[in-house]
N, C-alpha and C positions, 0 to 999 in steps of 0.2 A: 138090888147094887142093879145100876145099866149093864144091860150085853158087853162082856170084850169085846172090843172087833181088833181085827191085827189089817196090816196097812196089804196088801199084795203089790214087790214092790213095777214097776212103771218106769221103762226109760224114760231119762230124760236129761235133754240136755247138762251138764255143769253148772252153766249159768243162770239157769235156773227157767220158772214158765214166763210165756210175755203173759199182758195184762189179756184175762176176758178164759186163760185157760186153766185147766183145775189140778189139784193132784187126787191121787184113790185114795178112799177108805170104804177096805171090803171087809167081807168076812172070808172069810173063814179065819180064828182067831186061832194060836197054839194057847192054853190056858195058863202056862206057867212060863214064865222069864225066868232066868237063873237071876241072880243077886248081880250075881260077875257082868252078865248081858247088861243088865239096866245101868248101871253104872258104867260100861262099854259106853254103850249112846250118849248115858250122859256125858259125860266128857268131849266126844260128837256135839249136843249140843251145847257145851259149853263155848265148844268154838265158835260157835255161829252165835251167842247172845253176848258173848263181852268182842264181838268185831265191830271194827269204826261203827260198818252200815248198819249195825243195828243198835249201839253201845249207844253214839252221838246224841242219837234221839229219845232214852233214857236214862236223866236227870237226875228222875226224881223232884223234891222240894224243888227243886233251881228249878229257872225258867228261862236257861241259857239253853239251848243246847251248844255241840260242841264238836268243832272243827279234830280229827285228829284218821290219823293214819296217813301210809308215808304217799299217797297223789294229795296229802294238805304242811310234809313238813313238821315243823313240828305243833304240838294239842298246844289246843287255846279253843276258847269263847267263840261260837257264833262270831265272824265279823259286823262290824258297820252295827253293834252297837244291842244286837237284835233281842230283846224278849221275849217269849214267847207268850208271858201273862199267866195268873189262873185259868186262864182257860182253855190251853196249852196251844191260843193256833194265832193269837196275837192279835185278835180282836181291842184292845185294851192302847195298844201299841201304833205300829201297823200289825197288819193281820200276813201269815204267812205266806197266805196265797199271794200277796201283791207279788214278792217275787216268783217262787214258786207257785205257779200260775193253773190251775186244777184245767185238763186236756179232755177233750171230751172225746178227738178219735186219736190215733195214731198220734206214739208220742218217743219222738228223740232227744232223746238225751243225752248227743256225741259232738257238744261242747264238751270240749275243757273249761273249767273251773263256769259257765254256765248251771244256774240253778236247776235242780232236779227240779223233774213233771213227774206227777203221773193219776191217773185216772181216776181221781177224789182230791179232797181235798187237804195239804196239805199239814202236819201238827207235830205234836210231840207227844209222846207215851204218855200214858195217865202217872199221875204222882209213885201211883202205889208201883207202876214197875220202876221200881229204880235198879240199874246195871252197869254206871257209869263207872268203870273203876274199881268194880267189887270183887269179890272172890268167887270161886266156882261151887265154894258151899255156902255163899248169901245170896245168887240166883238161884240155886238149887231150892233152896229152904224155900225162899220166895214165890217161886214159879208153879212149884204143887202147889202153897198156900189158898184155898177158895178165898178169902177174906181178903187177896193181895196180888188173888188174878183175875181178876172181875166171879167167879163166881165156878169160875171154867174144870172139867170134867177133863181125863185125857183125849175125848174126840171134841170135847167142846174148846180145848188149844187146838187141836190139830184142823181145825176148821175154817177158826181163826185163821188161819195163817195162810189155807185157801183161797177165803175171800177175801184179806183185806191186801186191796193190790200196793199200797207201802210200803210193808211188806214181802211183794213179791219183786220191788224196787233194787230189792237190795242184795240179790243175785246176778243183776243185769242190770247196775248203775249212767255204765257208760260214762263218757268223758272223763277217761279214763283211769278213775275209780277202780280201785280193786273191789270188788264181788266179795260178800260172803260165801267161808268154805261150802263145799260138799256141794247138794244144788235141796232146791224146796224138796222133792219129792223125798231127797234124804231123810232131810232132815226130818219132817213129818213123821219120817217110816221111825226114827227114832226116836222123833216124842211120842209113840206106839208102844212100843217095845220097851221106853221105857216106865209108863205107865203098867202098863202091866205087868211090868220087875215092878209097882209101889213105888213107884217115885222113887226110889235110891239116892240118899243124899252120903258124901265121904266121912266116915267118922257115926256117922247113923247109932 
C-alpha cells in the first residue's frame, strides 16, 4: 500500500487559488483518523461536490451541462440547447471552447453572464462522475470507487484537484457567481483526512 501522507495546512484565501498556484501535499501524517473525523471531512467534501460550481458539469450520462445556483435563478439545462456530446467537449455539435475560449494568459471572469474561461479546454466531467442532484451517500460511494473515479487513490484525488485549473475556477468564478465553499486547500485537506480515515460513507 502506498505510504499515506497528510496535508500540512497552508493559509489560502477562501476564494481559492489562482491559476498556476498549487496546494500543499506533505508528510508527516497521523497514522489513524477516526471514523467520526472522516465523516466530518466527507460532510464538507459533499458541500463542495454538490455545489453548483462543481455539480453543474457532473451530469453523468447526460451531455447537457446545467445552470443552477442563486446567480442563475431557477435550475435548468444550459441555455442555447448546448450539448457536449459523447466527447464531453462538444466536438459533435458546437465545441465548448467556442464560447468558453481557452485563455493562455491572465483570465478575467468579472463580467456577469459572460462565458467563464480558464487556461484549459472547457469540458464536462467524465460520465462516471455523476453528481448532479445525487445524495451524499451516492457521491461518496462513487468518489471512493477506483472503478468510477478514474482509478485514483486519495493522493491521486488530491493531485487531480491541484493540477486541474477548471476545478480551481470553482473557487474564484467571477461574474457574480457564488464560489464553491471553503477553499481549494481546505478541500484537499478534507480529501486526505477522509482517505486516511478509510473513505467512510454514512450507513457503511
